[in-house]
ChimeraX commands (.cxc) that place a marker at each C-alpha (Angstrom):
marker #1 position 1.18,-14.05,-0.29 radius 0.5
marker #1 position -2.55,-13.51,-0.26 radius 0.5
marker #1 position -4.31,-10.18,-0.80 radius 0.5
marker #1 position -4.87,-9.52,2.89 radius 0.5
marker #1 position -1.17,-9.96,3.68 radius 0.5
marker #1 position -0.25,-7.71,0.76 radius 0.5
marker #1 position -2.62,-5.01,1.97 radius 0.5
marker #1 position -1.25,-5.25,5.52 radius 0.5
marker #1 position 2.31,-4.96,4.19 radius 0.5
marker #1 position 1.34,-2.05,1.99 radius 0.5
marker #1 position -0.42,-0.31,4.88 radius 0.5
marker #1 position 2.75,-0.65,6.95 radius 0.5
marker #1 position 4.78,0.81,4.08 radius 0.5
marker #1 position 2.33,3.67,3.71 radius 0.5
marker #1 position 2.54,4.45,7.43 radius 0.5
marker #1 position 6.35,4.47,7.29 radius 0.5
marker #1 position 6.33,6.73,4.24 radius 0.5
marker #1 position 3.84,9.07,5.85 radius 0.5
marker #1 position 5.90,9.24,9.05 radius 0.5
marker #1 position 9.09,9.87,7.09 radius 0.5
marker #1 position 7.94,12.13,4.25 radius 0.5
marker #1 position 4.59,13.48,5.41 radius 0.5
marker #1 position 2.88,11.82,2.46 radius 0.5
marker #1 position 2.42,8.48,0.77 radius 0.5
marker #1 position 4.32,8.03,-2.47 radius 0.5
marker #1 position 2.52,7.69,-5.76 radius 0.5
marker #1 position 4.05,4.23,-6.34 radius 0.5
marker #1 position 2.63,2.90,-3.09 radius 0.5
marker #1 position -0.82,4.25,-3.90 radius 0.5
marker #1 position -0.65,2.60,-7.31 radius 0.5
marker #1 position 0.33,-0.75,-5.79 radius 0.5
marker #1 position -2.66,-0.52,-3.45 radius 0.5
marker #1 position -4.96,0.24,-6.38 radius 0.5
marker #1 position -3.61,-2.78,-8.29 radius 0.5
marker #1 position -4.24,-5.10,-5.33 radius 0.5
marker #1 position -7.75,-3.76,-4.83 radius 0.5
marker #1 position -8.54,-4.16,-8.54 radius 0.5
marker #1 position -7.31,-7.77,-8.48 radius 0.5
marker #1 position -9.66,-8.58,-5.60 radius 0.5
marker #1 position -12.79,-7.59,-7.54 radius 0.5
marker link #1:1,2 radius 0.2
marker link #1:2,3 radius 0.2
marker link #1:3,4 radius 0.2
marker link #1:4,5 radius 0.2
marker link #1:5,6 radius 0.2
marker link #1:6,7 radius 0.2
marker link #1:7,8 radius 0.2
marker link #1:8,9 radius 0.2
marker link #1:9,10 radius 0.2
marker link #1:10,11 radius 0.2
marker link #1:11,12 radius 0.2
marker link #1:12,13 radius 0.2
marker link #1:13,14 radius 0.2
marker link #1:14,15 radius 0.2
marker link #1:15,16 radius 0.2
marker link #1:16,17 radius 0.2
marker link #1:17,18 radius 0.2
marker link #1:18,19 radius 0.2
marker link #1:19,20 radius 0.2
marker link #1:20,21 radius 0.2
marker link #1:21,22 radius 0.2
marker link #1:22,23 radius 0.2
marker link #1:23,24 radius 0.2
marker link #1:24,25 radius 0.2
marker link #1:25,26 radius 0.2
marker link #1:26,27 radius 0.2
marker link #1:27,28 radius 0.2
marker link #1:28,29 radius 0.2
marker link #1:29,30 radius 0.2
marker link #1:30,31 radius 0.2
marker link #1:31,32 radius 0.2
marker link #1:32,33 radius 0.2
marker link #1:33,34 radius 0.2
marker link #1:34,35 radius 0.2
marker link #1:35,36 radius 0.2
marker link #1:36,37 radius 0.2
marker link #1:37,38 radius 0.2
marker link #1:38,39 radius 0.2
marker link #1:39,40 radius 0.2
view
């Protein structure tokens, strides 16, 4: 899976979490940070 697909998947997860819990979980934010770091 390339970075763009991972980010799209993560964005979908974040939206689901936000809809369900009213916030994005810390783990999801960390995964996003890892992906963004890997791109640079």
